[in-house]
C-alpha positions in Angstrom: 234.2 -166.0 -73.8 233.1 -165.2 -70.3 229.4 -165.9 -70.6 227.4 -167.7 -67.9 223.9 -168.8 -68.6 221.1 -170.4 -66.6 217.8 -171.9 -67.9 215.0 -171.9 -65.3 211.4 -173.0 -65.4 209.0 -170.1 -66.4 209.7 -166.6 -65.1 212.9 -166.6 -63.1 212.6 -165.7 -59.4 215.2 -164.4 -57.0 217.2 -167.3 -55.7 215.7 -169.7 -58.3 218.0 -172.6 -59.0 219.0 -173.0 -62.7 218.4 -176.3 -64.4 221.9 -176.0 -66.0 224.6 -173.5 -66.5 227.5 -173.2 -68.9 230.2 -170.9 -70.3 230.0 -170.1 -74.0 232.7 -170.7 -76.5 232.8 -170.3 -80.3 230.4 -173.2 -80.9 226.6 -173.4 -80.3 225.6 -174.9 -77.0 223.3 -178.0 -77.3 221.0 -179.4 -74.7 219.9 -182.9 -75.4 217.0 -184.5 -73.4 217.1 -182.0 -70.6 214.0 -179.9 -71.2 210.4 -181.1 -71.4 208.2 -180.6 -74.5 205.4 -178.1 -73.8 207.2 -176.5 -70.9 208.3 -172.9 -70.7 211.9 -171.9 -69.8 213.9 -168.8 -69.6 217.5 -168.4 -70.9 219.5 -165.9 -68.9 222.9 -164.4 -69.4 224.5 -163.7 -66.0 228.0 -162.5 -67.1 229.0 -160.8 -70.3 232.6 -160.5 -71.7 234.5 -157.3 -71.4 233.0 -154.5 -73.5 229.6 -156.1 -74.0 226.2 -155.5 -72.3 224.1 -158.3 -70.8 221.5 -159.5 -73.2 217.8 -159.6 -72.3 216.5 -163.0 -71.1 214.8 -165.1 -73.7 211.7 -167.0 -72.6 210.5 -169.9 -74.9 208.3 -172.9 -74.9 209.8 -176.2 -76.1 207.9 -177.5 -79.1 206.8 -181.1 -79.5 208.8 -181.9 -82.6 211.8 -184.1 -83.5 213.4 -181.1 -85.2 216.2 -179.2 -83.5 215.0 -175.9 -82.0 217.5 -173.0 -82.2 217.6 -169.7 -80.3 220.1 -166.9 -80.7 221.1 -164.4 -78.0 222.8 -161.1 -79.0 225.0 -158.9 -76.9 225.4 -155.3 -77.8 228.8 -153.6 -77.7 229.3 -151.4 -74.6 230.8 -148.0 -75.5 232.6 -145.6 -73.2 232.4 -141.9 -72.6 234.7 -139.1 -71.4 233.4 -136.0 -69.6 235.6 -133.0 -69.1 234.8 -130.4 -66.4 236.8 -127.2 -66.9 237.2 -124.8 -63.8 238.7 -121.4 -63.3 241.9 -121.0 -61.4 239.9 -121.2 -58.1 239.1 -124.8 -58.9 235.3 -124.4 -58.3 234.0 -121.8 -60.9 232.9 -123.5 -64.1 234.6 -122.2 -67.2 232.4 -122.2 -70.4 233.6 -121.7 -73.9 236.8 -123.7 -73.7 237.5 -126.0 -76.6 239.0 -129.5 -76.3 240.0 -132.1 -78.9 239.7 -135.9 -78.4 242.0 -138.0 -80.7 241.6 -141.8 -81.0 245.2 -142.9 -80.8 244.9 -146.7 -81.0 242.1 -149.2 -81.0 241.9 -152.1 -78.5 238.4 -153.3 -79.5 236.3 -154.3 -82.5 237.1 -151.7 -85.2 233.7 -152.1 -86.7 230.6 -150.4 -85.2 228.8 -147.1 -84.9 231.5 -145.3 -82.8 232.1 -141.6 -82.5 235.7 -142.0 -83.8 237.7 -144.5 -85.8 241.4 -144.9 -85.0 243.4 -141.8 -86.0 240.3 -139.5 -86.1 239.8 -136.4 -83.9 236.7 -134.6 -82.7 236.4 -131.3 -80.9 233.9 -130.0 -78.3 233.3 -126.8 -76.3 232.4 -126.6 -72.6 228.9 -125.4 -71.8 227.7 -123.0 -69.1 228.5 -125.7 -66.5 232.0 -126.0 -67.8 231.3 -129.5 -69.2 231.8 -131.3 -72.5 231.1 -135.0 -73.0 232.3 -137.3 -75.7 230.1 -140.5 -76.0 230.1 -143.6 -78.1 233.8 -144.4 -77.7 235.4 -147.7 -78.6 237.9 -149.4 -76.4 241.4 -148.0 -76.8 243.8 -145.1 -76.1 242.7 -141.5 -76.4 244.5 -138.1 -76.2 242.7 -135.1 -74.8 244.1 -131.6 -75.7 242.9 -128.2 -74.7 242.9 -126.3 -78.0 241.2 -123.0 -77.3 240.6 -121.1 -74.0 239.0 -117.9 -73.0 240.6 -114.5 -72.5 242.9 -114.2 -69.5 243.6 -117.9 -69.3 246.4 -120.2 -70.6 246.0 -123.6 -72.3 246.6 -126.9 -70.4 250.3 -127.5 -71.0 250.3 -131.2 -71.7 247.7 -133.5 -73.3 245.9 -136.1 -71.1 246.2 -139.7 -72.2 243.5 -142.1 -71.2 242.9 -145.8 -72.0 239.2 -146.9 -72.1 237.7 -148.5 -70.2 239.6 -147.5 -67.1 240.8 -150.7 -65.3 241.8 -151.3 -61.6 242.6 -154.4 -59.6 240.5 -155.2 -56.5 243.5 -154.3 -54.4 243.9 -150.9 -56.1 240.2 -150.1 -55.5 240.4 -151.1 -51.9 243.4 -148.8 -51.5 241.4 -145.9 -53.0 238.5 -146.4 -50.5 234.8 -146.5 -51.0 234.7 -146.6 -54.8 231.1 -147.1 -56.1 231.6 -150.5 -57.8 228.0 -150.5 -59.1 229.4 -148.1 -61.8 231.9 -150.7 -62.9 232.1 -154.2 -64.3 234.2 -157.0 -62.7 236.0 -159.5 -64.8 238.0 -161.9 -62.6 240.2 -159.6 -60.4 239.9 -156.5 -62.6 237.3 -153.8 -62.4 236.5 -151.8 -65.5 234.8 -148.3 -65.7 233.4 -147.3 -69.0 232.5 -143.7 -68.2 235.1 -141.3 -66.8 235.2 -137.7 -65.7 238.2 -135.4 -65.7 238.2 -132.1 -63.7 240.6 -129.6 -65.3 242.2 -126.4 -64.0 245.9 -126.3 -64.6 246.1 -130.1 -64.7 243.8 -132.9 -65.4 242.3 -134.8 -62.4 240.5 -138.1 -62.8 237.4 -138.3 -60.6 236.3 -141.8 -59.3 232.7 -142.4 -58.3 232.4 -143.1 -54.5 229.7 -144.3 -52.1 228.6 -142.1 -49.2 231.3 -139.5 -49.6 232.8 -137.0 -52.0 234.5 -138.3 -55.1 238.2 -139.2 -55.0 240.4 -137.2 -57.4 243.7 -138.2 -58.9 246.1 -135.9 -60.8 246.7 -137.1 -64.4 250.0 -136.3 -66.1 251.0 -136.5 -69.8 251.9 -140.0 -70.8 249.7 -141.5 -68.3 225.6 -147.0 -80.2 225.8 -150.2 -80.1 225.8 -151.8 -83.4 228.6 -154.2 -82.7 227.1 -157.4 -81.3 228.2 -160.7 -79.8 226.1 -163.7 -80.7 225.5 -167.0 -78.8 223.6 -169.9 -80.3 221.5 -172.4 -78.2 220.3 -175.7 -79.8 217.7 -177.8 -78.0 216.6 -181.4 -78.1 213.7 -182.2 -75.7 212.3 -185.2 -74.0 208.6 -186.0 -73.6 206.9 -186.5 -70.3 206.5 -190.1 -69.2 
């Protein structure tokens, strides 16, 4: 499932060596005669699967009992967001009062959850005084962005913008782009995933990537291009008494 956990004595410190680590699967993970009764330990998730947030550490004291002791860790579903920045023809002056629609074309995640849209649904938003409108709480999948109403003296964006969330790049692709701020993304194997994206729009859509120490890199985009869902891991313990 892509989980990595470590159990350490007491409050974990930087560089502390875990007693044991494992990768979760569909079954509860059981520790037999590894931990000492009466001692305090911390259970830490160090890597979550794609689309989920790291769970908070769980600190517990092993009870002096022959019964199995069970602990459950829950991962909240990580949603995405799309921010649109609409500019006048000069490319720098924000354009308020422009309406966009966001349609959820196809789902690539868990269909259940407190998401802004379900597959096939559409929502609209209007740019504010800064020319911005943001759609939050988005599930994984493909979306279509369409400019539906504009202000006097302007024309609508000709083609819709298609985006698949989260955005994904290989390490090689990010290296080719330059100093992309990887702290804004999540790495799974050789892929980087970015859950929050920004499009700057004049006569065409431009994807803006977060950068470190310099201005954002922008890429033209052409046509065709809450947290109630949770993941659960179960830990079962057997302990050993001190000699």
